[in-house]
DOFIRO-800664 format. One record per residue (C-alpha): residue number from 0; x, y, z. Coordinates in steps of 0.05 Angstrom, whole numbers, plus 32768, in hexadecimal, padded with zeros to 4 digits. Layout:
! residues N
vexba resi=NUM; east=X; north=Y; up=Z
...
//
This chain:
! residues 83
vexba resi=0; east=7EAB; north=7FA2; up=80B4
vexba resi=1; east=7E73; north=7F95; up=8088
vexba resi=2; east=7E55; north=7F47; up=8084
vexba resi=3; east=7E63; north=7F40; up=8038
vexba resi=4; east=7EA6; north=7F4D; up=8049
vexba resi=5; east=7EAB; north=7F20; up=8085
vexba resi=6; east=7E8B; north=7EEA; up=8056
vexba resi=7; east=7EBE; north=7EF5; up=801A
vexba resi=8; east=7EFB; north=7EF5; up=8053
vexba resi=9; east=7EE3; north=7EB1; up=806C
vexba resi=10; east=7EDE; north=7E96; up=802D
vexba resi=11; east=7F1F; north=7EA8; up=8015
vexba resi=12; east=7F3E; north=7E83; up=8054
vexba resi=13; east=7F1C; north=7E4D; up=8050
vexba resi=14; east=7F30; north=7E47; up=8006
vexba resi=15; east=7F7E; north=7E58; up=8021
vexba resi=16; east=7F6C; north=7E18; up=8050
vexba resi=17; east=7F57; north=7DE6; up=8016
vexba resi=18; east=7F96; north=7DF8; up=7FF5
vexba resi=19; east=7FC2; north=7DF2; up=802F
vexba resi=20; east=7FA6; north=7DB5; up=8035
vexba resi=21; east=7FB4; north=7D99; up=7FF3
vexba resi=22; east=7FF2; north=7DB6; up=7FF0
vexba resi=23; east=8012; north=7DA1; up=802E
vexba resi=24; east=7FE9; north=7D5A; up=803F
vexba resi=25; east=7FD2; north=7D3E; up=7FF7
vexba resi=26; east=7FFE; north=7D61; up=7FC8
vexba resi=27; east=8005; north=7D15; up=7FAA
vexba resi=28; east=7FC4; north=7D02; up=7FA9
vexba resi=29; east=7F8A; north=7D35; up=7FA3
vexba resi=30; east=7FC9; north=7D67; up=7F89
vexba resi=31; east=7FC8; north=7D45; up=7F4B
vexba resi=32; east=7F7D; north=7D39; up=7F3E
vexba resi=33; east=7F7D; north=7D8E; up=7F43
vexba resi=34; east=7FB9; north=7D9B; up=7F25
vexba resi=35; east=7FAF; north=7D73; up=7EE6
vexba resi=36; east=7FE1; north=7D94; up=7EB4
vexba resi=37; east=8015; north=7D8E; up=7EE7
vexba resi=38; east=803E; north=7D54; up=7EC6
vexba resi=39; east=8031; north=7D14; up=7EF7
vexba resi=40; east=8075; north=7D02; up=7F09
vexba resi=41; east=8087; north=7D4A; up=7F23
vexba resi=42; east=805F; north=7D3E; up=7F5F
vexba resi=43; east=8082; north=7D17; up=7F8E
vexba resi=44; east=80C5; north=7D43; up=7F86
vexba resi=45; east=80A2; north=7D7B; up=7F8F
vexba resi=46; east=807C; north=7D6C; up=7FD1
vexba resi=47; east=80AF; north=7DA6; up=8001
vexba resi=48; east=809F; north=7DD0; up=7FC7
vexba resi=49; east=8055; north=7DCA; up=7FCE
vexba resi=50; east=8054; north=7DC6; up=8019
vexba resi=51; east=807F; north=7E07; up=801B
vexba resi=52; east=8041; north=7E27; up=7FF6
vexba resi=53; east=8012; north=7E01; up=801E
vexba resi=54; east=8035; north=7E24; up=8061
vexba resi=55; east=8030; north=7E65; up=803A
vexba resi=56; east=7FE4; north=7E5E; up=8027
vexba resi=57; east=7FD9; north=7E44; up=8078
vexba resi=58; east=7FF9; north=7E8E; up=808C
vexba resi=59; east=7FCA; north=7EB4; up=8063
vexba resi=60; east=7F94; north=7E90; up=807C
vexba resi=61; east=7FA1; north=7E9C; up=80C4
vexba resi=62; east=7FAD; north=7EE3; up=80B5
vexba resi=63; east=7F63; north=7EE3; up=8097
vexba resi=64; east=7F42; north=7EBD; up=80D1
vexba resi=65; east=7F6E; north=7EE8; up=8101
vexba resi=66; east=7F4D; north=7F32; up=80DB
vexba resi=67; east=7F07; north=7F0B; up=80EB
vexba resi=68; east=7F1C; north=7F0A; up=813B
vexba resi=69; east=7F31; north=7F4F; up=813A
vexba resi=70; east=7F02; north=7F7E; up=815C
vexba resi=71; east=7F1D; north=7FC2; up=8143
vexba resi=72; east=7EF4; north=7FC4; up=8104
vexba resi=73; east=7F2A; north=7FFB; up=80E4
vexba resi=74; east=7F65; north=7FC1; up=80F8
vexba resi=75; east=7F33; north=7F86; up=80E8
vexba resi=76; east=7F3F; north=7FA1; up=80A1
vexba resi=77; east=7F85; north=7FB7; up=8095
vexba resi=78; east=7F93; north=7F6D; up=80AB
vexba resi=79; east=7F62; north=7F54; up=807C
vexba resi=80; east=7F78; north=7F7D; up=8049
vexba resi=81; east=7FCD; north=7F6C; up=805F
vexba resi=82; east=7FB8; north=7F22; up=8059
//
């Protein structure tokens, strides 16, 4: 893969990891400051839903990181496109 693609894939994977952290571990703290238009009284009741979304972002990040570790360029590109 080209170096610019590697940098972009890495940045997107890091973004997904950051979103995972907010949604799974900091939903009622950092989530309130990040999602200001979301009603404050709904953060606690939607904690499980946010954690599920965070897990999804974790799978996306894992897939993108996996694509960076694959030796075959065509296979790495296909995995990156999938995730």
